[in-house]
N, C-alpha and C positions, 0 to 999 in steps of 0.2 A: 504494500500499499503506500500511496506520496505520503509523505512529510512533508507538513508545510510548517515553517517558523515563520513568526513575528513578534517582535517583544512587545508589545501592547493589543490586542485585540480587539477592534470594533465591529459595530454591528457592519461599518461600510465594508470593510476588510471581509467580513465573512460572508455578506451579501455576494462581494465580487469574486471571491473563490468559488462558490456557491454556482455562480453564471458559468464558469469559465469549466472548471471539473465536473461538477452536475450536468449540466444543461449540455455544454459541447461538447466537451471530451470525453463525458459521458464513465468517469472513473473514483473511484472513493479516493478520499484523502482523510486524514487525520491533520489536527491543528496544534502546534504545542507554543508557547512562551516561553520554557525552561531550553536556553543555549546549548547545556552540558549534552542534555538528554537529545538535543535534534544532532548535534558533532557527533555523538556515539552511534546514533544510528547508522544502521548499517545499509538502510535499502533506499528508493530514488527520493531526495527531496529536495525542494526547493524553500530558499533564504527570502522575504520581504524585510527589506529595514534598509534603513538609513546607508549600515554599513554589512559587510558580508560577514557572516558564523559559516564556519566551516566548509566543506567543499561540493556542497549542492549545486544547485543552478543558482544564483544570485540576481534579482530583481530588486534594482533599487529605488525605494520608495521618494517621490515629490512630496510628498505630506501632505496630500487629499483626502486619504481616506484615514488619517489618521486625527482629523476636525472636524468639528459634528456643527460647524455653522457654516451658511448658504452667502457664500460671495463673489463678485466676479473673480473669475480664474484667466491664466493665458493657459491656453493649451497649446500654444505656439505647433500647430498642425508643419509635418514635415515630411518629404516623400527621400526615400531612400530605394537606391534599386526597383522603382517602380512600384512599394509599399508606402502606403500613407501612416504616420503614427501622429500619435499625439504625447505631451507632457514627455519632452526628451530629457534624458538626467547625461550626466558623467560622470567618465569615474576611469581605472585601468583594471580593473577586476569585474567589472559586468559583465552579464550573458546578453543582457539589453541595450540599446539606444534610449529607448523611452523605457518609463512606468506602465507597462501593459497591466498593472490590473488600477491605477487612476484612470489611463487613457477607455477601459472598458467601461467602469462604473462610472465617467462624465457622461459618455454615450448612451448606456442603457438605463440608467436612471432619470435620463433628459433633465441633466442637469439645468442646461442653459436656458430652460423653459418654465424654471424658477427663478429667473434673475428677470429685473425690468427688462419687457417687448411692448412689441406692439401687435395688435388683432385687428383680423379683419373683422368684416361686417356681422361675421356670424359670431364673433369672439375667439376668433382659430389662430393660433401660432403659425405664421407664415414660412417656408422653406428657405426663403431668403435671411431670415435671421440666422442660421445656423450655420454652424463651422463646417459640416459638411458642405452647404452649397458655396460658402463663402471661399472654401480652399479648392472645390470640385472634385470631392470623391466621394458625392452623395450616391452614384452609381455603383459604388463599392462597399462590398459588406465585411467594414473593416473588424470588426469583432471576432467574427467568423476565422478572417486571415489571420488575426493574432491569436487565435487559439490554434491554431492551426502551425502557426509559427512557433507557438508553444509546445503542442506535443511533438514538434519534429525537435526542437532543441531538448525535450526530455528525452524521445528515443531515441536520439544518438549519446547523448551520455549515459543512459540506461534503458540498453536494448532488450532487455526480460521486461520493462514494463506496460506491455500489451493493450498501447492505447492502437485502439484499431479507426480509421478513418469515419467518419458518418459517412452515410448514403445519401444521396439527394432525393428531392421529397416532391413532388408535384402537388400543392391546394389550390383548387377552385374554389372561391365565394364566389356568390351571388346574390345580389342584393334587388328584393321584391320590392320597389316603392310605391309602383302602381302595376295590379298584376294584369290591366287590361285599361287601353288607351280609350275606345268606346263603348264597349259591355260593363251589364251588370254595375252600371253607375246610381241606377234609382233616375225616376223621370225629373226631380227637381235639376239634377246634374248633368241629366242626358238632355231637358229643354234646355237652359243654359249653354252650354255648350254648341248646341246650335245656333244659337241665336248669338253667341259672340261671335264664330266664323261668319256666320252671315251679317253681320250688320257692323258689328265691330272692324274685324280681319278684313271682310270681304273677299273671303276665301274658297270660291265654289267648290276649288277642286277638293279641300277639306271635307266640306258639307256632303258629296257627293260620296269623299271614302266614308265619311259617318255614317251615314242614310245607307249603304253596300254591308258596312258589316253589322247594321244594328238589325238588318234586313234577310241577313243569313246568308248572302252575296259575296259575302268576302271574308276572310280570316282577321280577327282584332289585329292589326300589327305590333302590340307588346305581347301575345301570347305565342311567346318562342320557346316554352317551357321543354315542348317534347323536341323541339329543335335543338335546346342545350342536355337534356339526356341525352338522344342521339350522338351527339358529339362527343359525350364525357364518353360512352361505352369505346370508342374506338382510343382512349387512354384507359391501359389498366395500370393498376397499381398507384391511381392514384387516389385522392379525397377530397369532397365536395360538401360543401354546409349552400343552404339557402339563406336568407334575413328578413324575417318577414317583419313591414313596419306596419305595427298595427296600431297606429292612434289615430285618435280625433283628426277628424277633416278640419284643416285652417290655410292658411297662406304659404307653410311649407311644408306641410301635414299633407299628401293628397292619396290616399292611399284607397284599395278599395275595401268596401265595408265589411269589418271581420265578422256580421250578423250574415252577409248574405251565402247561399245554400254553396254557391260557385267556388267562395272563395274558401270556405270552410274544406270542400272538395278538395280543390284545389293543394291546399296546406296539407290535407292529409295523402293525397298522392306522391307529395313531392317528399313527402316523410317515411314515405316505402322505400324512398330511394337513395338518401342522403338524410344528414342530419338539417333541423329546420330549426333556427335558434330566431334570437326575437333583434329587431332592430328597433332600439328606442328612440323615440320622436325627437322630432325637434327642441319642444322646450320640456324635456326630462331635464336638463340640464339645469332651468332656474326653478322646475317644478317636477321634484323627484318623487314624490307621490304618484305622477302617471307611470313610471316606469312598472310597481307594482300592479297599475291597472294593465297595462299593455301586456305585461308578461302573464300574468292570470288569464287574459285572452289565450293569449296562445297555448297556454297548459291545457285550459277547457277545449280547445279545439281538435289540439295532438293526441291530450288524456298521457300526459308525462311532465315529467319536471325540466325547467328549461334554466340550464347555467351559463348558455353562451350569448353570447351577443356583438352587435358595433351598431355605435351611436350613427342615427342617420347626420348626413351633412360633414360626418368625422368630427362631432363636434367633440373634440379633446380637451380638456383643461386640466391641468394637471396642480395637484392632485385630486381635487372634488370631483370632477368626472369618474374616477376610479373609487373614490371612496363611494359613491352611489351606489357603483353597482354592487360594491362588496356589501353594503348594507341592503341591497334588493335579493342579495342572495347567488349571485352572478357568480363563474367560478373561473370563468375564460373571456376573456374581449381579443377582437380582430380589429379594433378602432387604429390601431396604430401603425401611422401612414402619413404623407401629406396628401393633404388635397389637392396642391397645385404641382408637384413634383414628381416623377418618377423617382424613385430610387428609394433606400433605406433610413428612414428618419431614427431611429436609435441604432443603428449601423450593426443591426445584427438578423439574422433571416429565422433561428427558431425560436421556439417559445421559451419564456423564463418568467420571473416572479418579479411583478409591479413592487419596487421599492419606495416607500413614502416620504422622503425626503424630509419633508417638514417632521415630520414624526420619529426618524430615523430609525425605521425597521424597514424590513423585510415583512411583505403581505404572502396571503395565500390567490391571492387573484394570479393568476397566469395571463400573460400578453404573449396573443401570438399575430406577430408584425407581420404587416404585408409590403410589398416594395412596390406597386403597379395599380392602377386603375384605369378603365376604361374610358368617364368623365374627363379624369385626369390629361388624358392623352390628347382631347380631341379639343375639350372646353377649354382648358388652361392652358396646355402647350401648344395648342393649334397645329395638331401633328395630323397630315394626311396617313391613311392607312398603310402604306409603307412604309412611312418613316417612323410610326409607333410599333411594328412589326419587327422594323430593324432596334431600338429601344428594348424590348421584351425579348430580344434573342441574346442582347448584350447583357442583360441581366441573370439572364437564365446559363451563359457561359458562363459568366465571373463564379455564380451559384455552386456550378456541377466542379470547379475545380475547389471548393471547399466541401463540398457535402450538403449545401446549405438546402432551404425551403425556400422554394417557388412559391407564393401565396400572393393570389393577384385577385382582383375585383373586376367581374362584370355586371351589367343589369340586362334583367330580360329585355326591359325597354328600350336598348341599345343597340339590342340586334335584330332593330325591323326592318333595316335599311332604307328607311324615310326618314326624316326630320336632320337633314343633317348626315345620316349617319351608313351612310350609301359606301359600299365597298368594305364595310367593318366586318362583316360576315366572312368575308374569305381570309382577312387577316387570323382574325381569331380563331380559322382550323388552323393556319399556317402556326399560326402561334403555337396553338396545343402539338400540333405533330410535333416543334422543334422543341419544346419542353415534356415531352414524354417521359416517363422516368426507365 
């Protein structure tokens, strides 16, 4: 077993070791603060301190993980031999040119999001404020890469340690903001929709399409679920989740009525093929009690406990958003990713536990980060389908190198080949083919 020495064990150090060894390298380890015991230990060992102790691997501490305060940091991103690092350290007897633990903690805890920053109109942290975007490594799963560096160093020093590389995984997640474009809306929404198209937008094409769908002469454009399931059958070995929005209808939440029998039948059907999770509505951030109401709606439909979620609009504010989820009994969340840029918000691709930086503690909530969303590519990055495909392929290639998880988001309504999404189905199919395990 790997033995880690640190002269003072803090919550930050213990958590970061868990991320690196439990979540990424998947190996058992123990921690000691007894220098003599560490020196006498004859197995694989790693020293994390200001000064080297013993003859194991040595990671020099920069001090971030022995502090309990939250204050401005200078991560000083550096690129050496093509590898981005943070928190460089110096010394003649070091095995790493940077504090790999501090760098990991800074990224996965989202330390920079606890510091003063600006928010967009929906209260979201924008990617351009992150060190990853500013330095240019947001498309690199740097934490996975650092763990690979650590594994290679340990294996080189201790050939019998038995650290096997991770296996690449593909995880498709589908957000259901609106199951149908025209169908099953109810009389009021149907009539007002027709009136809006006819009198406000003067969109005769839309009026005709709506009427054809309502009269059964054309399929509803948002009903792409059979298509999604059919494409997914071609990707053996992958994992898939659907996130259902069941909030009350308003300006930002426009779901299909959860009481409608067609909605209930659809969610039950999808639940036979994949996990169905809750997509907490826009206002749950300000009104947390809504999350309990929406979750109970889904549980009543599926007859099972709901423990997975992703916030609608990706409204993630740390730490409040995650505290709301934990209070509601959510165990796994899939919101960690940028709405405006493709890449790795926390620098990591595999699931890991949320660290509440304000309370200085690791929590039971597991974060499942994603790296790209269809709306991000089309709406925010203004990409054409072929450009989006190139971006996805780069992310997949980077993840294959480290055995990471390619977790992405699509929306059923964006696979309709209408409303500006022409050509995206082909890109989606090609992406699945490239990304298959």
